[in-house]
Residue, then its C-alpha position, 0 to 999 in steps of 0.5 A: m710522216k703523212k704531210v698533213l695533220l688534221p686540225l682537231f681530234a675528237a672523241a672517246m666514248l665512255t659507256a659505264c659500269s657498277n661493281e657487282d658480281m656478273p657482267q650483264t648487257a649495259g642498258q639492262g638496269g638493276e642494282g646488280d649490273n656490272v657494266e665494263i668500262k669501254m671507249s668508242t672513237t669518232a674521226l680520230d686520224i692520228d698516229v703514235k709517232k707520225p701524223f696521218t690522215d687515214d682513217i682508223s682501221g684494223t690495220n691502222t690502229l690507235q692506242a690511247l692512255v685513258v685514266v679514271s678518277e674518283t676525284t675531279n682533277s686529281y688522278n693519282p691514285h686513279y680508279a682505272k688506268g691503262t690503254m684502249t686500242f681503237t680499230d675504227e671511229g665510232t662503231t665499235e666499243k673497246p674495253f681496256d687493254n688487258n696488258g698493263f690495266d690497273g684498276e677497277r674495270f666497273y663503276p663503284k657500288g651504290d647510287d647510279d648518280v655517282n660520277l667518275y672523271v676521265r682524261g685521255f692522253y696520246p700517245s699511249t706511252g711516255w706520260t707521267v700522271n700525277a695527282t694534279n698534273a701530267t708531263f710528257t718529254v717532247d722528242g720531235k716525232s710524237d703527236v702530243m695530244t690531251a683530252n680535257e676531263v669529262t664526267t660520267n656515270k652508271g646512270q647515264a650508261k643505263i640510257q646509253t648517254y656517252p661523254a665524249l673525250a676530245f683530243n687536242h694537238q699541243l704541238t706545232q708541226l714543221i714540214i721541211k722541204v730542200q731545194a737548190a736555188d742554182d746550178a751550183t748547188e745542185n747535188t749538194e748533200v744535206n746531212k743533218i737538220e735539227l731544231v735549236g730554238v724557239n720563240n727568239a731563244e737559243t734552246v728548246p723547252t721539251t717538258c710538257t706539263l698539263t695542269y688539270d685544274g683549268n687545263g693549262v698547257v706549258f713547255s719548259g726546260t732548255a734542250e739544246s736541240l731537238a732532232a728532225y725525223k726523216t719524212g715517213t719514218d721515225d729515224a733522226f734526219a742525221s748522217q744523211t746524203t740527200a741531194l739537193t735538185d732544182a725542185p723542192v723535196e720534202v725530206a723531214y719533219v719535226l713535232c715541236p713545242p708551239v710558240a704562244s704569241p709569235s712577236t720575233t724573227a726567230d719563232y723557230k731556229l733550224k740548224v742545217t748541216y750540208a756539204g759534209d761540215v757546212e752549218k748554217t742557223v736558219d730563222i723562221d718567221l711565221k706568216g699569217e693567213n694573208d702570207t705577209d703579216a705576222f702569224t698571231g696566237n698560239t701555234a699549237g695545232y698548226a703545221f708549217t711547211v719550211t723550204l730551205n733554198f740553197k744557193a751558192t753563197e747562202i740559204k734562202a727559207t720560206a715557210t707555208v702553213t700547211d693546216w691542221k688548222e687554217g693558216g697562211e705563208t711566210t718567207v724568211d732569209v738565212e744568210 
């Protein structure tokens, strides 16, 4: 996993199509034109499993699930559904991938102003797309994003006017560092890190539900824990032998449900296993941009760097906001 996620991700451009006979070049016009549904991207800096800051390229591709409907806010049944794989930002239009595509690739027959409705989902797998909502089970390593509905029609495509899908973060990222505060704890091994509570609860709501009408996102469920993952990998941080040093070292991350309005001293709870079988639960109290006041607002789209400071008799933790969006610093103690 890269160290930072950028704040906002935009865009997929839907060209156009009709549903007649022979494919022709977009913009030629005419009642009989068939123009395939395609997309393009601008400034999409995300990865299926791990956040990153690199540009989309042929070696760093982005794949999104795109669903098209003939009815606003109703996507089951759908008009078209499949993945699109992007290899650059905003320069090359991409059609639906052939593998797993379902539905029509061209606009309906008839008037140029008949609208189609489009939504985007990320990652491209794992989503259950229902008629009025879509759900995803948070796994701790996937960067869950959604794009609100846009409309498009054949007439717009003929004049090369393309609506954009803007993808937004739905999760909060915790970047976890560890360090030894004294000689007595140097070389102590950290074995496991997991998230065990959100918003003062001792459970984790891992079901993400997007309701199309209003674009509301809620998290539900009472999972006992959510694994943290080794930095730069999709491997759970468990059964590890990471030795503490006197400098903070980034070792893990977790992409987790956000806190809508932090108001407690336990916005998040991490359980840390070290020295073989010693377990400590660490409360994380998020701070705002000035590093002293409590963080306010929804934490979705923010990244916090949490440093676990191990001492001979306790663990201290400091948490710094690393921006997807602008943030601040916070400090918490764990006894």
